[in-house]
N, C-alpha and C positions, 0 to 999 in steps of 0.2 A: 722886149719884143717890139716891133713898130708895125706900122700899117702903111700899105701903098697909098701914095697920094697924100701923106702927112698925117697930122694928128686929128683930122676931121673927116668924117664920111657923111655925106648928105643923103640920109634915107629918103628914098623915092627916086633920087636921080642915079645913084650907084646900084648896079645889080650884082656886083663881086666885091668881097672884101678879102685882101690879102695880107695876113699877119706873117711877117718874117720874124722868126723865132731863132735864138742862139741859145743853146744849152751847152755848159761846160761843167764837167766834174773835176773840180780842183783837188778834191780830198780823196779818201778811200774808195775802194770799189763799192759801187751802189747796187744793192740786190733789188730786183723787180721794180725799177724805176718807172714811174708813170707821170704823164702830163695830164693835168686836168684843165679842160677849157669850159669856162662859164660864159655864156653868151646869150644874147636875146633869142627867143624861141624862133623867131623869123629869119635867123641865120641857119643855112643848111649847109653841113660839111660837105665838100666836094672831093677834096684830094690833098695829099702831101706831095710837095716836090722839093728835091735837095737844091740848095742854092750853091753849096760847095760839095765837091766830092769827099765823101766819108765813109768809113767802114761802119759807123753807127747806123742802125736801123730804127725807124719810127713806124710802129704798127697801129693802125687805128681801125682795124677790122673786127673788134670786139662784138660779139653777138648783142651784147647789152646796150651797144650804141644806138640802135634804133629807138629804144625806149628812152635812153638818156637825152638823145638829140632834140626829141620832141618836147623836153622840159628845159632845153637851152644848156646841154651839157655834152661833153665829148671826153672820152678816155682814151689816151694812147700809150702803148708800152714802148719804153725806150731801150733798145739793144737787148732784149730779153735774153737770158735771165739776168745778166750782170753788165751795168754800165762801168766800164773801166775808169780807173783813176787816170786823169790827163785826157780823157776823150773830149771831144768838142763836135758839135754838129750845127749846122745852120740850114734851116728849111723854110719854105713858104707853106702856110696852112690857107687853103683856099675855101671860102664860103660863099655861096649863093645867098643873096639877099631877096627875100620874097615879103616885102613889107606893104603889101596892099592893104589899104585901109588902116594903117597904123598911124596913130595920132601922137606918139611919143616923140619928144624933142631931143631926147639924149638916150643913150644906151651904154651899159657897162659891158666890158669885156676883159676877163681876167684869165691868166693862165698860171697855174702852180705846178711845181714838180714836187713828187713825194717819192719815197723808197722804203723799203722794210727797214733799213737802218736809220731812218729819220728819227730824231729824237723829239 
């Protein structure tokens, strides 16, 4: 993945972070694939928007996400229930940054993909 505006986001100046994500399944069909975003708690998930037309769906409307986002986490389903072999999707994940009073000088942002057939 990469971020809008390069590798650095200046907290306090930027109000939005856009992470462009490319996910490709080069191997077997994947069951119940999920993307897990770990981010600072002052990032608030806003929306997913497709960069390229794709039949793959990204669903981030899990009821657990209200609780997860407060702790800096977001979970999204990828083409439920099966992410087919050879499928590829490119999308933007948009976060609002509400860093009022934050004194941190750096932030970690991690995205992992998992499925029920992960080893």
